[in-house]
C-alpha positions in Angstrom: 108.9 100.0 168.6 109.2 101.3 172.2 109.8 99.9 175.6 108.7 102.5 178.2 109.4 102.5 182.0 106.2 102.2 184.0 105.6 102.1 187.7 102.7 99.5 187.6 102.4 96.7 190.2 101.0 94.3 187.7 104.2 94.4 185.7 106.1 92.8 188.5 109.8 92.9 188.3 109.9 93.4 184.6 108.7 97.0 185.1 108.7 97.8 181.3 105.8 98.4 178.9 106.3 96.9 175.4 104.4 98.9 172.8 104.2 97.7 169.2 102.2 99.3 166.4 100.1 97.1 164.1 102.7 97.7 161.3 105.5 96.6 163.6 103.6 93.4 164.6 103.0 92.7 160.9 106.7 93.1 160.3 107.6 90.7 163.1 105.1 88.2 161.8 106.6 88.4 158.3 110.1 87.9 159.8 109.0 84.8 161.6 107.3 83.3 158.5 110.4 84.1 156.4 112.6 82.3 158.9 110.3 79.2 158.8 110.1 79.3 155.0 113.9 79.5 154.7 114.4 76.5 157.0 112.1 74.4 154.7 111.1 72.0 153.5 107.5 73.3 153.7 106.7 76.7 152.3 104.1 78.4 150.2 100.7 80.1 150.7 99.8 78.0 153.7 102.6 79.6 155.7 101.2 83.0 155.0 97.7 81.7 155.8 97.2 79.2 158.6 100.7 79.4 160.1 100.5 83.2 160.1 97.4 83.0 162.3 99.2 80.9 164.8 102.1 83.4 164.8 99.8 86.4 165.3 98.1 84.7 168.2 101.4 83.8 169.9 102.7 87.4 169.4 99.6 88.9 170.9 99.8 86.6 173.9 103.5 87.1 174.2 103.4 91.0 174.3 100.4 90.8 176.6 102.2 88.5 179.1 105.5 90.5 179.0 103.5 93.6 179.8 102.5 91.9 183.1 99.0 90.8 182.2 97.7 87.3 183.0 98.1 84.5 180.5 95.3 83.6 178.1 92.1 82.4 179.7 91.8 79.6 177.2 93.6 78.2 174.1 90.6 77.6 171.9 91.6 80.2 169.3 95.1 78.7 169.1 93.9 75.2 168.9 91.5 76.1 166.1 94.3 77.8 164.2 96.6 74.7 164.7 93.8 72.5 163.5 93.6 74.6 160.3 97.3 74.0 159.8 96.7 70.2 160.2 93.9 70.3 157.7 96.1 72.1 155.2 98.7 69.3 155.5 101.3 71.4 157.2 103.6 69.2 159.4 103.5 69.9 163.1 107.2 70.5 163.2 106.7 73.4 160.8 104.1 75.0 163.1 106.3 74.4 166.2 109.2 75.9 164.4 107.1 79.0 163.8 106.1 79.0 167.5 109.8 78.8 168.5 110.7 81.7 166.2 107.9 83.7 167.7 109.3 83.2 171.2 112.8 84.0 170.1 111.3 87.4 169.1 110.1 87.7 172.7 113.6 87.0 174.0 114.9 89.8 171.6 112.3 92.2 173.1 113.6 91.3 176.6 117.1 91.9 175.5 116.2 95.6 175.0 116.0 96.0 178.8 118.8 97.9 180.5 121.8 95.6 181.2 121.5 96.3 184.9 117.9 95.2 185.1 118.9 91.5 185.8 115.8 90.7 187.8 113.6 92.0 185.0 115.3 89.9 182.4 115.0 86.8 184.5 111.3 87.5 185.0 110.7 88.1 181.3 112.4 84.9 180.3 110.4 83.0 182.8 107.2 84.4 181.3 108.4 83.5 177.8 109.2 79.9 178.8 105.8 79.6 180.7 103.9 80.7 177.6 106.0 78.6 175.3 105.0 75.5 177.2 101.3 76.5 177.1 101.4 77.1 173.3 103.4 74.0 172.5 100.9 71.9 174.5 97.9 73.5 172.8 99.3 73.0 169.3 100.3 69.4 170.0 96.8 68.7 171.4 95.1 70.1 168.4 97.3 68.0 166.0 96.7 64.8 167.9 93.0 65.4 167.9 92.9 66.1 164.2 95.1 63.1 163.4 92.9 60.8 165.5 89.8 62.1 163.7 91.4 61.6 160.3 92.6 58.1 161.2 89.1 57.2 162.5 87.5 58.5 159.3 90.0 56.6 157.1 89.5 53.5 159.2 85.8 53.6 158.8 86.0 54.2 155.0 88.5 51.4 154.6 86.3 49.0 156.7 83.3 50.0 154.7 85.1 49.4 151.4 86.5 46.0 152.6 83.2 44.8 153.8 81.4 45.9 150.6 83.9 44.1 148.4 84.0 40.9 150.4 80.2 40.9 150.9 79.6 41.4 147.2 77.9 44.8 147.8 78.4 47.9 145.6 80.8 50.2 147.4 79.8 53.8 148.2 80.4 56.2 145.3 83.0 58.2 147.2 85.2 55.2 147.9 88.1 54.5 145.5 87.9 51.0 144.1 90.8 49.4 142.2 90.2 47.8 138.8 91.7 44.4 140.0 92.9 42.9 143.3 95.2 40.2 144.5 93.0 38.4 147.0 95.3 36.9 149.7 94.2 34.4 152.3 96.6 34.4 155.3 97.2 31.8 158.0 99.0 33.3 161.0 100.2 30.7 163.6 100.5 31.5 167.3 103.7 33.3 168.5 105.7 31.1 170.9 105.2 33.6 173.7 101.4 32.9 173.5 102.1 29.7 175.3 104.7 31.1 177.6 103.8 30.9 181.3 103.4 34.2 183.0 102.4 36.1 179.8 98.9 37.0 178.8 98.1 35.0 175.7 95.6 37.5 174.3 97.9 40.4 174.8 100.8 38.7 173.0 98.4 37.7 170.1 97.1 41.2 169.8 100.6 42.6 169.7 101.4 40.1 166.9 98.4 41.3 165.0 99.3 45.0 165.4 102.8 44.3 164.1 101.3 42.6 161.1 98.8 45.4 160.4 101.4 48.1 160.8 103.8 46.3 158.4 101.0 45.9 155.8 100.2 49.6 155.9 103.8 50.6 155.7 104.8 48.2 152.9 101.8 49.2 150.7 101.4 52.8 151.8 98.0 52.1 153.2 96.6 50.8 149.8 95.8 47.3 151.1 92.4 46.4 152.5 92.3 43.8 155.1 90.1 41.8 157.5 92.5 40.2 159.9 92.4 38.5 163.2 95.2 37.0 165.4 94.8 33.7 163.3 94.9 35.3 159.9 92.3 36.5 157.4 91.9 38.2 154.1 94.0 40.9 152.4 93.0 42.7 149.2 96.0 44.2 147.4 95.3 46.5 144.5 97.2 45.4 141.4 98.4 49.0 141.1 100.1 48.7 144.5 102.1 45.5 143.8 103.0 43.1 141.1 102.5 39.4 141.3 106.2 38.8 141.6 106.4 41.1 144.5 103.8 39.3 146.5 106.2 36.6 147.7 108.4 39.3 149.2 105.4 41.0 150.8 104.3 37.8 152.6 107.9 37.2 153.8 108.1 40.8 155.1 104.7 40.3 156.9 106.0 37.1 158.5 109.2 38.9 159.7 107.1 41.7 161.2 104.7 39.3 162.9 107.7 37.2 164.0 105.8 34.0 162.9 105.9 32.0 159.6 102.9 32.9 157.5 101.3 30.7 154.9 99.3 32.5 152.2 97.5 31.8 148.9 96.4 34.3 146.3 93.7 34.6 143.6 93.2 37.5 141.2 89.8 39.1 141.0 87.9 42.1 139.7 85.9 44.0 142.3 82.7 42.0 141.6 84.6 38.7 141.8 86.2 39.4 145.2 83.7 37.3 147.3 84.2 34.2 145.1 88.0 34.8 144.9 88.2 35.1 148.7 86.4 31.8 149.2 88.7 30.1 146.6 91.8 31.6 148.3 90.8 30.3 151.7 89.9 26.9 150.2 93.3 26.8 148.6 94.9 27.8 151.9 93.1 25.0 153.6 94.5 22.6 151.0 98.0 24.0 151.5 97.9 23.5 155.2 96.4 20.0 155.0 99.2 19.1 152.5 101.7 20.3 155.1 103.3 22.7 152.6 106.0 25.1 153.8 105.1 28.7 154.8 105.2 31.3 152.1 102.9 32.2 149.2 101.2 29.5 147.2 99.4 30.2 143.9 96.4 28.5 142.4 98.4 27.1 139.5 100.8 25.4 141.9 97.9 23.7 143.8 95.3 23.2 141.1 95.6 19.4 141.3 95.6 19.2 145.1 92.7 21.7 145.3 90.6 19.6 142.9 91.4 16.4 144.7 90.4 18.0 148.0 86.8 18.1 146.7 84.7 15.3 148.3 83.3 12.8 145.8 83.6 9.3 144.3 86.7 10.2 142.3 88.7 11.0 145.5 87.5 7.9 147.2 88.5 5.7 144.2 91.9 7.3 144.0 92.5 6.9 147.7 91.5 3.2 147.5 94.4 2.6 145.0 96.7 2.7 148.0 94.8 0.3 150.1 97.2 -2.6 149.3 100.0 -0.6 150.9 98.2 -0.2 154.2 99.9 -3.3 155.6 103.3 -2.1 154.2 103.9 1.4 155.6 107.5 1.3 154.5 106.4 1.1 150.9 104.0 4.0 151.3 106.7 6.1 152.9 109.1 5.1 150.1 106.6 6.2 147.5 106.1 9.6 149.1 109.7 10.3 149.7 110.6 9.2 146.1 108.1 11.7 144.8 109.2 14.4 147.2 112.8 13.8 146.0 111.8 14.7 142.5 112.0 11.0 141.4 115.6 10.7 142.4 116.3 7.2 143.7 119.7 8.3 145.1 118.2 11.2 147.2 115.3 9.0 148.3 117.7 6.3 149.4 119.7 8.8 151.3 116.7 10.2 153.1 115.4 6.7 153.9 118.9 5.5 155.0 118.8 2.5 152.6 120.7 1.4 149.5 119.4 2.7 146.2 118.7 -0.9 145.1 116.3 -1.2 148.1 114.4 1.8 146.7 114.2 0.1 143.3 112.9 -3.1 144.9 110.3 -1.2 146.9 109.1 0.7 143.8 108.7 -2.6 141.9 106.8 -4.1 144.8 104.5 -1.0 144.9 103.7 -1.6 141.2 102.9 -5.3 141.9 100.6 -4.5 144.8 98.7 -1.5 143.4 98.8 -2.3 139.6 100.4 1.1 138.9 104.0 1.1 138.0 105.8 4.2 139.5 108.4 3.8 136.8 105.8 4.8 134.2 104.3 8.3 133.8 100.7 7.0 133.9 101.3 4.9 136.9 103.2 7.6 138.8 100.4 10.1 138.0 97.8 7.8 139.6 99.9 7.0 142.6 100.8 10.7 143.3 97.1 11.6 143.0 96.2 8.8 145.3 98.7 10.0 147.9 97.2 13.5 147.7 93.6 12.2 147.9 94.5 10.1 151.0 96.2 13.0 152.7 93.3 15.5 152.0 90.7 12.9 153.0 
């Protein structure tokens, strides 16, 4: 390796010619790669393949520039090499570390100048910094472009799979289908800021949706399939990505991310059953909302009776009519509902109503007299509870 004095105007103040043999360039390249591998955590054949190409391009440009020649006319070759690194799964910080090591080599070459040649050193460092900015920008640009392309491809594949499953169509052969899914129906209320004066309602709602989608992807490592809007939608969770017991925590985490209380229902389904399960889950969600249930996850077993009573028909009408005698006595109807909500505790019901427990007893007896169904008996209570549900859902 030699640095020879030359009297060439194009060298500017540096005034030195850096001459490296092919063997010396190979040695410098190996040194850079070894430093990157030692820093970890990424190492292996890819460093001596794709990353090596990046280092060689940077070294060629560096020596060319230090010798006073103009910078590269374009960065296509470097961007192509960086794209190859991205395809190989090499993190961008590993590539940029290799770039930085390469330019440290350039600074070492400058350090070989005579100590008195201060102007030459400053000029050389300026050229290294200038080229470093160009290379860093080109590598970053290539990575961003590749990540966007991969994300778009993944998004398209995910959308196609979601649409196929929900539409009852056979998915494409190259798409990975789970053996079973948790089919969740989500109701997402508006964020308080959506009604705040001075704020764009649609912008606030879209931000809420993006927070929800980001949390869903992060919590399940991108395994969930979803069709969501600002008001809610459908989520398909592979049973391999979550257990049934973990779904409650998932819904709670999504609510915390969206900053709104989320109500959800779930039905299990094989791939060919997804369309039916999605319809059932949303019917169940409608029942939960009409019943005024608290936010959180509700399962079919919990709402089986309410769901069945939500179906229009003569049975629901007959059940609802059992409460007609109480229409003129709203305090009796309220007492019945609160008594049931209090898990049949007359003491808790009396406390909530602000009356004496004996008053609750009296009202329950009066309900039995008017409707013909005694709330103190299991059969009578079953009919009265069903009638309340039928009335509410109607």
